[in-house]
Predicted model as a PDB file, atoms N, CA, C, CB and O in Angstrom, pLDDT in the B-factor column:
MODEL        1                                                                  
ATOM      1  N   LEU A   1     -23.995  16.560  -8.604  1.00 90.00           N  
ATOM      2  CA  LEU A   1     -22.667  16.643  -8.016  1.00 90.00           C  
ATOM      3  C   LEU A   1     -22.778  16.867  -6.499  1.00 90.00           C  
ATOM      4  CB  LEU A   1     -21.849  17.782  -8.680  1.00 90.00           C  
ATOM      5  O   LEU A   1     -22.016  16.295  -5.720  1.00 90.00           O  
ATOM      6  N   ARG A   2     -23.725  17.696  -6.103  1.00 95.00           N  
ATOM      7  CA  ARG A   2     -23.901  17.942  -4.662  1.00 95.00           C  
ATOM      8  C   ARG A   2     -24.291  16.681  -3.917  1.00 95.00           C  
ATOM      9  CB  ARG A   2     -24.955  19.015  -4.431  1.00 95.00           C  
ATOM     10  O   ARG A   2     -23.842  16.450  -2.795  1.00 95.00           O  
ATOM     11  N   THR A   3     -25.119  15.875  -4.534  1.00 96.00           N  
ATOM     12  CA  THR A   3     -25.509  14.617  -3.900  1.00 96.00           C  
ATOM     13  C   THR A   3     -24.286  13.720  -3.721  1.00 96.00           C  
ATOM     14  CB  THR A   3     -26.591  13.894  -4.737  1.00 96.00           C  
ATOM     15  O   THR A   3     -24.111  13.104  -2.669  1.00 96.00           O  
ATOM     16  N   ALA A   4     -23.451  13.649  -4.737  1.00 96.00           N  
ATOM     17  CA  ALA A   4     -22.233  12.845  -4.643  1.00 96.00           C  
ATOM     18  C   ALA A   4     -21.295  13.406  -3.584  1.00 96.00           C  
ATOM     19  CB  ALA A   4     -21.522  12.785  -5.999  1.00 96.00           C  
ATOM     20  O   ALA A   4     -20.671  12.645  -2.845  1.00 96.00           O  
ATOM     21  N   GLU A   5     -21.188  14.730  -3.501  1.00 97.00           N  
ATOM     22  CA  GLU A   5     -20.351  15.350  -2.477  1.00 97.00           C  
ATOM     23  C   GLU A   5     -20.863  15.046  -1.078  1.00 97.00           C  
ATOM     24  CB  GLU A   5     -20.284  16.854  -2.687  1.00 97.00           C  
ATOM     25  O   GLU A   5     -20.075  14.777  -0.171  1.00 97.00           O  
ATOM     26  N   ARG A   6     -22.176  15.087  -0.900  1.00 98.00           N  
ATOM     27  CA  ARG A   6     -22.754  14.756   0.409  1.00 98.00           C  
ATOM     28  C   ARG A   6     -22.487  13.302   0.778  1.00 98.00           C  
ATOM     29  CB  ARG A   6     -24.265  15.028   0.412  1.00 98.00           C  
ATOM     30  O   ARG A   6     -22.236  12.988   1.941  1.00 98.00           O  
ATOM     31  N   SER A   7     -22.542  12.426  -0.201  1.00 97.00           N  
ATOM     32  CA  SER A   7     -22.256  11.015   0.058  1.00 97.00           C  
ATOM     33  C   SER A   7     -20.814  10.813   0.493  1.00 97.00           C  
ATOM     34  CB  SER A   7     -22.546  10.177  -1.181  1.00 97.00           C  
ATOM     35  O   SER A   7     -20.535  10.040   1.409  1.00 97.00           O  
ATOM     36  N   VAL A   8     -19.900  11.512  -0.168  1.00 98.00           N  
ATOM     37  CA  VAL A   8     -18.482  11.419   0.205  1.00 98.00           C  
ATOM     38  C   VAL A   8     -18.286  11.948   1.624  1.00 98.00           C  
ATOM     39  CB  VAL A   8     -17.591  12.208  -0.797  1.00 98.00           C  
ATOM     40  O   VAL A   8     -17.609  11.311   2.430  1.00 98.00           O  
ATOM     41  N   GLU A   9     -18.854  13.079   1.930  1.00 98.00           N  
ATOM     42  CA  GLU A   9     -18.697  13.663   3.264  1.00 98.00           C  
ATOM     43  C   GLU A   9     -19.297  12.759   4.342  1.00 98.00           C  
ATOM     44  CB  GLU A   9     -19.353  15.046   3.317  1.00 98.00           C  
ATOM     45  O   GLU A   9     -18.708  12.598   5.412  1.00 98.00           O  
ATOM     46  N   ALA A  10     -20.449  12.178   4.071  1.00 98.00           N  
ATOM     47  CA  ALA A  10     -21.077  11.280   5.043  1.00 98.00           C  
ATOM     48  C   ALA A  10     -20.199  10.052   5.277  1.00 98.00           C  
ATOM     49  CB  ALA A  10     -22.481  10.851   4.559  1.00 98.00           C  
ATOM     50  O   ALA A  10     -20.038   9.608   6.414  1.00 98.00           O  
ATOM     51  N   ALA A  11     -19.640   9.514   4.213  1.00 98.00           N  
ATOM     52  CA  ALA A  11     -18.772   8.342   4.351  1.00 98.00           C  
ATOM     53  C   ALA A  11     -17.494   8.697   5.100  1.00 98.00           C  
ATOM     54  CB  ALA A  11     -18.430   7.761   2.972  1.00 98.00           C  
ATOM     55  O   ALA A  11     -17.031   7.921   5.936  1.00 98.00           O  
ATOM     56  N   ARG A  12     -16.919   9.861   4.809  1.00 98.00           N  
ATOM     57  CA  ARG A  12     -15.718  10.303   5.535  1.00 98.00           C  
ATOM     58  C   ARG A  12     -16.009  10.475   7.016  1.00 98.00           C  
ATOM     59  CB  ARG A  12     -15.188  11.621   4.952  1.00 98.00           C  
ATOM     60  O   ARG A  12     -15.210  10.082   7.866  1.00 98.00           O  
ATOM     61  N   SER A  13     -17.149  11.060   7.316  1.00 98.00           N  
ATOM     62  CA  SER A  13     -17.538  11.265   8.705  1.00 98.00           C  
ATOM     63  C   SER A  13     -17.708   9.936   9.431  1.00 98.00           C  
ATOM     64  CB  SER A  13     -18.830  12.074   8.780  1.00 98.00           C  
ATOM     65  O   SER A  13     -17.270   9.776  10.570  1.00 98.00           O  
ATOM     66  N   ARG A  14     -18.345   8.993   8.762  1.00 98.00           N  
ATOM     67  CA  ARG A  14     -18.543   7.661   9.362  1.00 98.00           C  
ATOM     68  C   ARG A  14     -17.197   7.000   9.636  1.00 98.00           C  
ATOM     69  CB  ARG A  14     -19.402   6.760   8.433  1.00 98.00           C  
ATOM     70  O   ARG A  14     -17.006   6.413  10.700  1.00 98.00           O  
ATOM     71  N   CYS A  15     -16.266   7.085   8.696  1.00 98.00           N  
ATOM     72  CA  CYS A  15     -14.927   6.511   8.887  1.00 98.00           C  
ATOM     73  C   CYS A  15     -14.229   7.175  10.074  1.00 98.00           C  
ATOM     74  CB  CYS A  15     -14.073   6.676   7.601  1.00 98.00           C  
ATOM     75  O   CYS A  15     -13.623   6.493  10.900  1.00 98.00           O  
ATOM     76  N   ALA A  16     -14.313   8.480  10.158  1.00 98.00           N  
ATOM     77  CA  ALA A  16     -13.673   9.204  11.261  1.00 98.00           C  
ATOM     78  C   ALA A  16     -14.268   8.796  12.602  1.00 98.00           C  
ATOM     79  CB  ALA A  16     -13.815  10.719  11.064  1.00 98.00           C  
ATOM     80  O   ALA A  16     -13.541   8.602  13.576  1.00 98.00           O  
ATOM     81  N   ASP A  17     -15.583   8.667  12.652  1.00 98.00           N  
ATOM     82  CA  ASP A  17     -16.248   8.248  13.890  1.00 98.00           C  
ATOM     83  C   ASP A  17     -15.787   6.855  14.309  1.00 98.00           C  
ATOM     84  CB  ASP A  17     -17.778   8.267  13.715  1.00 98.00           C  
ATOM     85  O   ASP A  17     -15.507   6.612  15.483  1.00 98.00           O  
ATOM     86  N   LEU A  18     -15.712   5.952  13.349  1.00 98.00           N  
ATOM     87  CA  LEU A  18     -15.290   4.591  13.665  1.00 98.00           C  
ATOM     88  C   LEU A  18     -13.828   4.546  14.095  1.00 98.00           C  
ATOM     89  CB  LEU A  18     -15.508   3.679  12.463  1.00 98.00           C  
ATOM     90  O   LEU A  18     -13.479   3.804  15.013  1.00 98.00           O  
ATOM     91  N   ARG A  19     -12.971   5.328  13.448  1.00 98.00           N  
ATOM     92  CA  ARG A  19     -11.558   5.379  13.854  1.00 98.00           C  
ATOM     93  C   ARG A  19     -11.430   5.896  15.286  1.00 98.00           C  
ATOM     94  CB  ARG A  19     -10.744   6.278  12.889  1.00 98.00           C  
ATOM     95  O   ARG A  19     -10.626   5.385  16.066  1.00 98.00           O  
ATOM     96  N   GLU A  20     -12.217   6.903  15.625  1.00 98.00           N  
ATOM     97  CA  GLU A  20     -12.190   7.440  16.982  1.00 98.00           C  
ATOM     98  C   GLU A  20     -12.643   6.384  17.987  1.00 98.00           C  
ATOM     99  CB  GLU A  20     -13.079   8.692  17.085  1.00 98.00           C  
ATOM    100  O   GLU A  20     -12.040   6.225  19.048  1.00 98.00           O  
ATOM    101  N   SER A  21     -13.702   5.672  17.645  1.00 98.00           N  
ATOM    102  CA  SER A  21     -14.187   4.613  18.530  1.00 98.00           C  
ATOM    103  C   SER A  21     -13.154   3.499  18.681  1.00 98.00           C  
ATOM    104  CB  SER A  21     -15.503   4.039  17.999  1.00 98.00           C  
ATOM    105  O   SER A  21     -12.973   2.963  19.774  1.00 98.00           O  
ATOM    106  N   LEU A  22     -12.482   3.152  17.592  1.00 97.00           N  
ATOM    107  CA  LEU A  22     -11.431   2.142  17.656  1.00 97.00           C  
ATOM    108  C   LEU A  22     -10.293   2.575  18.574  1.00 97.00           C  
ATOM    109  CB  LEU A  22     -10.893   1.853  16.260  1.00 97.00           C  
ATOM    110  O   LEU A  22      -9.725   1.757  19.297  1.00 97.00           O  
ATOM    111  N   ALA A  23      -9.969   3.841  18.541  1.00 97.00           N  
ATOM    112  CA  ALA A  23      -8.858   4.356  19.341  1.00 97.00           C  
ATOM    113  C   ALA A  23      -9.158   4.343  20.836  1.00 97.00           C  
ATOM    114  CB  ALA A  23      -8.520   5.763  18.904  1.00 97.00           C  
ATOM    115  O   ALA A  23      -8.239   4.308  21.654  1.00 97.00           O  
ATOM    116  N   THR A  24     -10.435   4.371  21.194  1.00 97.00           N  
ATOM    117  CA  THR A  24     -10.789   4.474  22.606  1.00 97.00           C  
ATOM    118  C   THR A  24     -11.336   3.182  23.205  1.00 97.00           C  
ATOM    119  CB  THR A  24     -11.792   5.557  22.785  1.00 97.00           C  
ATOM    120  O   THR A  24     -11.445   3.068  24.426  1.00 97.00           O  
ATOM    121  N   SER A  25     -11.675   2.226  22.377  1.00 97.00           N  
ATOM    122  CA  SER A  25     -12.269   0.986  22.884  1.00 97.00           C  
ATOM    123  C   SER A  25     -11.200   0.063  23.454  1.00 97.00           C  
ATOM    124  CB  SER A  25     -13.044   0.267  21.771  1.00 97.00           C  
ATOM    125  O   SER A  25     -10.072   0.014  22.962  1.00 97.00           O  
ATOM    126  N   ARG A  26     -11.573  -0.663  24.498  1.00 96.00           N  
ATOM    127  CA  ARG A  26     -10.685  -1.657  25.111  1.00 96.00           C  
ATOM    128  C   ARG A  26     -11.274  -3.071  25.034  1.00 96.00           C  
ATOM    129  CB  ARG A  26     -10.411  -1.287  26.575  1.00 96.00           C  
ATOM    130  O   ARG A  26     -10.609  -4.050  25.374  1.00 96.00           O  
ATOM    131  N   ASP A  27     -12.501  -3.162  24.593  1.00 97.00           N  
ATOM    132  CA  ASP A  27     -13.190  -4.447  24.522  1.00 97.00           C  
ATOM    133  C   ASP A  27     -12.859  -5.147  23.208  1.00 97.00           C  
ATOM    134  CB  ASP A  27     -14.714  -4.258  24.663  1.00 97.00           C  
ATOM    135  O   ASP A  27     -13.056  -4.586  22.131  1.00 97.00           O  
ATOM    136  N   HIS A  28     -12.358  -6.369  23.306  1.00 97.00           N  
ATOM    137  CA  HIS A  28     -11.934  -7.097  22.103  1.00 97.00           C  
ATOM    138  C   HIS A  28     -13.080  -7.357  21.132  1.00 97.00           C  
ATOM    139  CB  HIS A  28     -11.304  -8.413  22.495  1.00 97.00           C  
ATOM    140  O   HIS A  28     -12.907  -7.236  19.919  1.00 97.00           O  
ATOM    141  N   GLY A  29     -14.225  -7.706  21.650  1.00 97.00           N  
ATOM    142  CA  GLY A  29     -15.380  -7.947  20.792  1.00 97.00           C  
ATOM    143  C   GLY A  29     -15.814  -6.682  20.076  1.00 97.00           C  
ATOM    144  O   GLY A  29     -16.127  -6.700  18.886  1.00 97.00           O  
ATOM    145  N   GLU A  30     -15.828  -5.587  20.816  1.00 97.00           N  
ATOM    146  CA  GLU A  30     -16.207  -4.304  20.222  1.00 97.00           C  
ATOM    147  C   GLU A  30     -15.164  -3.873  19.188  1.00 97.00           C  
ATOM    148  CB  GLU A  30     -16.363  -3.217  21.320  1.00 97.00           C  
ATOM    149  O   GLU A  30     -15.519  -3.340  18.137  1.00 97.00           O  
ATOM    150  N   LEU A  31     -13.882  -4.102  19.479  1.00 97.00           N  
ATOM    151  CA  LEU A  31     -12.832  -3.750  18.527  1.00 97.00           C  
ATOM    152  C   LEU A  31     -13.004  -4.504  17.208  1.00 97.00           C  
ATOM    153  CB  LEU A  31     -11.455  -4.045  19.125  1.00 97.00           C  
ATOM    154  O   LEU A  31     -12.838  -3.935  16.129  1.00 97.00           O  
ATOM    155  N   ALA A  32     -13.336  -5.785  17.311  1.00 98.00           N  
ATOM    156  CA  ALA A  32     -13.546  -6.577  16.096  1.00 98.00           C  
ATOM    157  C   ALA A  32     -14.731  -6.044  15.299  1.00 98.00           C  
ATOM    158  CB  ALA A  32     -13.770  -8.056  16.450  1.00 98.00           C  
ATOM    159  O   ALA A  32     -14.673  -5.939  14.074  1.00 98.00           O  
ATOM    160  N   GLU A  33     -15.800  -5.712  16.006  1.00 98.00           N  
ATOM    161  CA  GLU A  33     -16.996  -5.180  15.340  1.00 98.00           C  
ATOM    162  C   GLU A  33     -16.704  -3.819  14.705  1.00 98.00           C  
ATOM    163  CB  GLU A  33     -18.165  -5.057  16.344  1.00 98.00           C  
ATOM    164  O   GLU A  33     -17.113  -3.550  13.575  1.00 98.00           O  
ATOM    165  N   LEU A  34     -15.996  -2.973  15.438  1.00 98.00           N  
ATOM    166  CA  LEU A  34     -15.647  -1.654  14.902  1.00 98.00           C  
ATOM    167  C   LEU A  34     -14.714  -1.781  13.701  1.00 98.00           C  
ATOM    168  CB  LEU A  34     -14.990  -0.788  15.991  1.00 98.00           C  
ATOM    169  O   LEU A  34     -14.837  -1.032  12.732  1.00 98.00           O  
ATOM    170  N   GLY A  35     -13.778  -2.732  13.767  1.00 98.00           N  
ATOM    171  CA  GLY A  35     -12.870  -2.945  12.638  1.00 98.00           C  
ATOM    172  C   GLY A  35     -13.615  -3.378  11.392  1.00 98.00           C  
ATOM    173  O   GLY A  35     -13.318  -2.912  10.292  1.00 98.00           O  
ATOM    174  N   SER A  36     -14.572  -4.259  11.557  1.00 98.00           N  
ATOM    175  CA  SER A  36     -15.393  -4.690  10.417  1.00 98.00           C  
ATOM    176  C   SER A  36     -16.221  -3.530   9.880  1.00 98.00           C  
ATOM    177  CB  SER A  36     -16.318  -5.854  10.824  1.00 98.00           C  
ATOM    178  O   SER A  36     -16.359  -3.353   8.670  1.00 98.00           O  
ATOM    179  N   GLY A  37     -16.766  -2.748  10.801  1.00 98.00           N  
ATOM    180  CA  GLY A  37     -17.549  -1.581  10.386  1.00 98.00           C  
ATOM    181  C   GLY A  37     -16.699  -0.568   9.642  1.00 98.00           C  
ATOM    182  O   GLY A  37     -17.155   0.041   8.675  1.00 98.00           O  
ATOM    183  N   LEU A  38     -15.454  -0.386  10.095  1.00 98.00           N  
ATOM    184  CA  LEU A  38     -14.560   0.549   9.418  1.00 98.00           C  
ATOM    185  C   LEU A  38     -14.214   0.052   8.024  1.00 98.00           C  
ATOM    186  CB  LEU A  38     -13.283   0.758  10.234  1.00 98.00           C  
ATOM    187  O   LEU A  38     -14.162   0.841   7.080  1.00 98.00           O  
ATOM    188  N   ALA A  39     -13.978  -1.236   7.883  1.00 98.00           N  
ATOM    189  CA  ALA A  39     -13.683  -1.784   6.551  1.00 98.00           C  
ATOM    190  C   ALA A  39     -14.851  -1.533   5.600  1.00 98.00           C  
ATOM    191  CB  ALA A  39     -13.383  -3.302   6.639  1.00 98.00           C  
ATOM    192  O   ALA A  39     -14.647  -1.153   4.447  1.00 98.00           O  
ATOM    193  N   ALA A  40     -16.064  -1.744   6.080  1.00 98.00           N  
ATOM    194  CA  ALA A  40     -17.249  -1.500   5.252  1.00 98.00           C  
ATOM    195  C   ALA A  40     -17.397  -0.012   4.944  1.00 98.00           C  
ATOM    196  CB  ALA A  40     -18.516  -2.025   5.954  1.00 98.00           C  
ATOM    197  O   ALA A  40     -17.736   0.359   3.820  1.00 98.00           O  
ATOM    198  N   ALA A  41     -17.146   0.839   5.936  1.00 98.00           N  
ATOM    199  CA  ALA A  41     -17.260   2.283   5.727  1.00 98.00           C  
ATOM    200  C   ALA A  41     -16.215   2.778   4.733  1.00 98.00           C  
ATOM    201  CB  ALA A  41     -17.114   3.030   7.057  1.00 98.00           C  
ATOM    202  O   ALA A  41     -16.501   3.656   3.919  1.00 98.00           O  
ATOM    203  N   GLU A  42     -15.014   2.224   4.794  1.00 98.00           N  
ATOM    204  CA  GLU A  42     -13.977   2.615   3.841  1.00 98.00           C  
ATOM    205  C   GLU A  42     -14.333   2.169   2.430  1.00 98.00           C  
ATOM    206  CB  GLU A  42     -12.627   2.028   4.251  1.00 98.00           C  
ATOM    207  O   GLU A  42     -14.028   2.862   1.460  1.00 98.00           O  
ATOM    208  N   SER A  43     -14.975   1.016   2.318  1.00 98.00           N  
ATOM    209  CA  SER A  43     -15.449   0.551   1.015  1.00 98.00           C  
ATOM    210  C   SER A  43     -16.536   1.488   0.485  1.00 98.00           C  
ATOM    211  CB  SER A  43     -15.984  -0.898   1.113  1.00 98.00           C  
ATOM    212  O   SER A  43     -16.553   1.825  -0.698  1.00 98.00           O  
ATOM    213  N   ASP A  44     -17.436   1.899   1.367  1.00 98.00           N  
ATOM    214  CA  ASP A  44     -18.481   2.852   0.982  1.00 98.00           C  
ATOM    215  C   ASP A  44     -17.875   4.185   0.562  1.00 98.00           C  
ATOM    216  CB  ASP A  44     -19.469   3.064   2.140  1.00 98.00           C  
ATOM    217  O   ASP A  44     -18.345   4.811  -0.388  1.00 98.00           O  
ATOM    218  N   LEU A  45     -16.837   4.621   1.264  1.00 98.00           N  
ATOM    219  CA  LEU A  45     -16.162   5.867   0.914  1.00 98.00           C  
ATOM    220  C   LEU A  45     -15.533   5.770  -0.470  1.00 98.00           C  
ATOM    221  CB  LEU A  45     -15.095   6.212   1.958  1.00 98.00           C  
ATOM    222  O   LEU A  45     -15.657   6.690  -1.277  1.00 98.00           O  
ATOM    223  N   ALA A  46     -14.867   4.671  -0.740  1.00 98.00           N  
ATOM    224  CA  ALA A  46     -14.249   4.482  -2.056  1.00 98.00           C  
ATOM    225  C   ALA A  46     -15.311   4.517  -3.155  1.00 98.00           C  
ATOM    226  CB  ALA A  46     -13.473   3.144  -2.105  1.00 98.00           C  
ATOM    227  O   ALA A  46     -15.095   5.123  -4.205  1.00 98.00           O  
ATOM    228  N   ALA A  47     -16.451   3.875  -2.923  1.00 98.00           N  
ATOM    229  CA  ALA A  47     -17.536   3.878  -3.906  1.00 98.00           C  
ATOM    230  C   ALA A  47     -18.101   5.285  -4.090  1.00 98.00           C  
ATOM    231  CB  ALA A  47     -18.651   2.912  -3.477  1.00 98.00           C  
ATOM    232  O   ALA A  47     -18.402   5.692  -5.212  1.00 98.00           O  
ATOM    233  N   ALA A  48     -18.245   6.024  -2.997  1.00 98.00           N  
ATOM    234  CA  ALA A  48     -18.765   7.392  -3.085  1.00 98.00           C  
ATOM    235  C   ALA A  48     -17.791   8.293  -3.848  1.00 98.00           C  
ATOM    236  CB  ALA A  48     -19.026   7.963  -1.674  1.00 98.00           C  
ATOM    237  O   ALA A  48     -18.207   9.139  -4.639  1.00 98.00           O  
ATOM    238  N   GLU A  49     -16.493   8.103  -3.602  1.00 98.00           N  
ATOM    239  CA  GLU A  49     -15.501   8.894  -4.323  1.00 98.00           C  
ATOM    240  C   GLU A  49     -15.496   8.552  -5.817  1.00 98.00           C  
ATOM    241  CB  GLU A  49     -14.109   8.666  -3.725  1.00 98.00           C  
ATOM    242  O   GLU A  49     -15.350   9.439  -6.658  1.00 98.00           O  
ATOM    243  N   GLU A  50     -15.652   7.294  -6.136  1.00 98.00           N  
ATOM    244  CA  GLU A  50     -15.734   6.886  -7.547  1.00 98.00           C  
ATOM    245  C   GLU A  50     -16.963   7.492  -8.217  1.00 98.00           C  
ATOM    246  CB  GLU A  50     -15.774   5.347  -7.666  1.00 98.00           C  
ATOM    247  O   GLU A  50     -16.898   7.935  -9.364  1.00 98.00           O  
ATOM    248  N   ALA A  51     -18.074   7.509  -7.502  1.00 97.00           N  
ATOM    249  CA  ALA A  51     -19.302   8.103  -8.045  1.00 97.00           C  
ATOM    250  C   ALA A  51     -19.106   9.597  -8.270  1.00 97.00           C  
ATOM    251  CB  ALA A  51     -20.501   7.856  -7.094  1.00 97.00           C  
ATOM    252  O   ALA A  51     -19.545  10.134  -9.287  1.00 97.00           O  
ATOM    253  N   TRP A  52     -18.444  10.275  -7.324  1.00 97.00           N  
ATOM    254  CA  TRP A  52     -18.171  11.700  -7.480  1.00 97.00           C  
ATOM    255  C   TRP A  52     -17.299  11.943  -8.708  1.00 97.00           C  
ATOM    256  CB  TRP A  52     -17.488  12.261  -6.219  1.00 97.00           C  
ATOM    257  O   TRP A  52     -17.565  12.851  -9.495  1.00 97.00           O  
ATOM    258  N   LEU A  53     -16.258  11.127  -8.868  1.00 97.00           N  
ATOM    259  CA  LEU A  53     -15.381  11.273 -10.028  1.00 97.00           C  
ATOM    260  C   LEU A  53     -16.143  11.073 -11.340  1.00 97.00           C  
ATOM    261  CB  LEU A  53     -14.225  10.278  -9.941  1.00 97.00           C  
ATOM    262  O   LEU A  53     -15.914  11.795 -12.310  1.00 97.00           O  
ATOM    263  N   ALA A  54     -17.039  10.104 -11.365  1.00 97.00           N  
ATOM    264  CA  ALA A  54     -17.822   9.851 -12.575  1.00 97.00           C  
ATOM    265  C   ALA A  54     -18.709  11.047 -12.906  1.00 97.00           C  
ATOM    266  CB  ALA A  54     -18.679   8.586 -12.406  1.00 97.00           C  
ATOM    267  O   ALA A  54     -18.814  11.442 -14.068  1.00 97.00           O  
ATOM    268  N   VAL A  55     -19.339  11.615 -11.904  1.00 96.00           N  
ATOM    269  CA  VAL A  55     -20.188  12.788 -12.124  1.00 96.00           C  
ATOM    270  C   VAL A  55     -19.336  13.974 -12.584  1.00 96.00           C  
ATOM    271  CB  VAL A  55     -20.968  13.151 -10.831  1.00 96.00           C  
ATOM    272  O   VAL A  55     -19.710  14.688 -13.515  1.00 96.00           O  
ATOM    273  N   ALA A  56     -18.193  14.179 -11.929  1.00 95.00           N  
ATOM    274  CA  ALA A  56     -17.312  15.289 -12.305  1.00 95.00           C  
ATOM    275  C   ALA A  56     -16.805  15.125 -13.735  1.00 95.00           C  
ATOM    276  CB  ALA A  56     -16.124  15.385 -11.333  1.00 95.00           C  
ATOM    277  O   ALA A  56     -16.745  16.097 -14.488  1.00 95.00           O  
ATOM    278  N   ASP A  57     -16.442  13.905 -14.111  1.00 95.00           N  
ATOM    279  CA  ASP A  57     -15.999  13.654 -15.486  1.00 95.00           C  
ATOM    280  C   ASP A  57     -17.103  13.963 -16.489  1.00 95.00           C  
ATOM    281  CB  ASP A  57     -15.544  12.201 -15.644  1.00 95.00           C  
ATOM    282  O   ASP A  57     -16.849  14.542 -17.546  1.00 95.00           O  
ATOM    283  N   GLU A  58     -18.318  13.577 -16.155  1.00 94.00           N  
ATOM    284  CA  GLU A  58     -19.460  13.842 -17.042  1.00 94.00           C  
ATOM    285  C   GLU A  58     -19.680  15.345 -17.200  1.00 94.00           C  
ATOM    286  CB  GLU A  58     -20.741  13.172 -16.494  1.00 94.00           C  
ATOM    287  O   GLU A  58     -19.918  15.835 -18.304  1.00 94.00           O  
ATOM    288  N   ILE A  59     -19.598  16.060 -16.096  1.00 94.00           N  
ATOM    289  CA  ILE A  59     -19.774  17.517 -16.156  1.00 94.00           C  
ATOM    290  C   ILE A  59     -18.693  18.147 -17.026  1.00 94.00           C  
ATOM    291  CB  ILE A  59     -19.743  18.130 -14.736  1.00 94.00           C  
ATOM    292  O   ILE A  59     -18.982  18.983 -17.883  1.00 94.00           O  
ATOM    293  N   GLU A  60     -17.450  17.743 -16.800  1.00 93.00           N  
ATOM    294  CA  GLU A  60     -16.338  18.295 -17.576  1.00 93.00           C  
ATOM    295  C   GLU A  60     -16.447  17.938 -19.053  1.00 93.00           C  
ATOM    296  CB  GLU A  60     -15.012  17.795 -17.021  1.00 93.00           C  
ATOM    297  O   GLU A  60     -16.096  18.743 -19.916  1.00 93.00           O  
ATOM    298  N   SER A  61     -16.937  16.726 -19.347  1.00 94.00           N  
ATOM    299  CA  SER A  61     -17.062  16.323 -20.745  1.00 94.00           C  
ATOM    300  C   SER A  61     -18.103  17.172 -21.483  1.00 94.00           C  
ATOM    301  CB  SER A  61     -17.435  14.843 -20.833  1.00 94.00           C  
ATOM    302  O   SER A  61     -18.091  17.248 -22.711  1.00 94.00           O  
ATOM    303  N   ARG A  62     -18.988  17.798 -20.736  1.00 94.00           N  
ATOM    304  CA  ARG A  62     -19.978  18.697 -21.321  1.00 94.00           C  
ATOM    305  C   ARG A  62     -19.493  20.134 -21.383  1.00 94.00           C  
ATOM    306  CB  ARG A  62     -21.259  18.631 -20.537  1.00 94.00           C  
ATOM    307  O   ARG A  62     -20.243  21.040 -21.747  1.00 94.00           O  
ATOM    308  N   GLY A  63     -18.232  20.334 -21.023  1.00 92.00           N  
ATOM    309  CA  GLY A  63     -17.646  21.669 -21.107  1.00 92.00           C  
ATOM    310  C   GLY A  63     -17.959  22.572 -19.947  1.00 92.00           C  
ATOM    311  O   GLY A  63     -17.758  23.784 -20.030  1.00 92.00           O  
ATOM    312  N   LEU A  64     -18.453  22.000 -18.856  1.00 89.00           N  
ATOM    313  CA  LEU A  64     -18.782  22.798 -17.672  1.00 89.00           C  
ATOM    314  C   LEU A  64     -17.661  22.659 -16.639  1.00 89.00           C  
ATOM    315  CB  LEU A  64     -20.152  22.356 -17.064  1.00 89.00           C  
ATOM    316  O   LEU A  64     -16.859  21.726 -16.704  1.00 89.00           O  
ATOM    317  N   GLU A  65     -17.614  23.581 -15.699  1.00 82.00           N  
ATOM    318  CA  GLU A  65     -16.617  23.510 -14.639  1.00 82.00           C  
ATOM    319  C   GLU A  65     -17.183  22.788 -13.428  1.00 82.00           C  
ATOM    320  CB  GLU A  65     -16.141  24.913 -14.249  1.00 82.00           C  
ATOM    321  O   GLU A  65     -18.366  22.886 -13.102  1.00 82.00           O  
ATOM    322  N   VAL A  66     -16.293  22.064 -12.781  1.00 75.00           N  
ATOM    323  CA  VAL A  66     -16.686  21.336 -11.556  1.00 75.00           C  
ATOM    324  C   VAL A  66     -16.483  22.232 -10.376  1.00 75.00           C  
ATOM    325  CB  VAL A  66     -15.878  20.022 -11.379  1.00 75.00           C  
ATOM    326  O   VAL A  66     -16.747  21.830  -9.243  1.00 75.00           O  
TER     327      VAL A  66                                                      
ENDMDL                                                                          
END                                                                             
């Protein structure tokens, strides 16, 4: 579960960093690259959250607390 939590936090951090860079960039080429990177990071975040949910469900199904 801790590994899944670390993955979620890393993905959230990456998304936040990219959003900050998008907010401050003025270069069109860089904006396009950052936008693509953010889309990929958001996809990674969704996958990490799904993995966390799967682990949490497994733990709960064994009668343990998350």
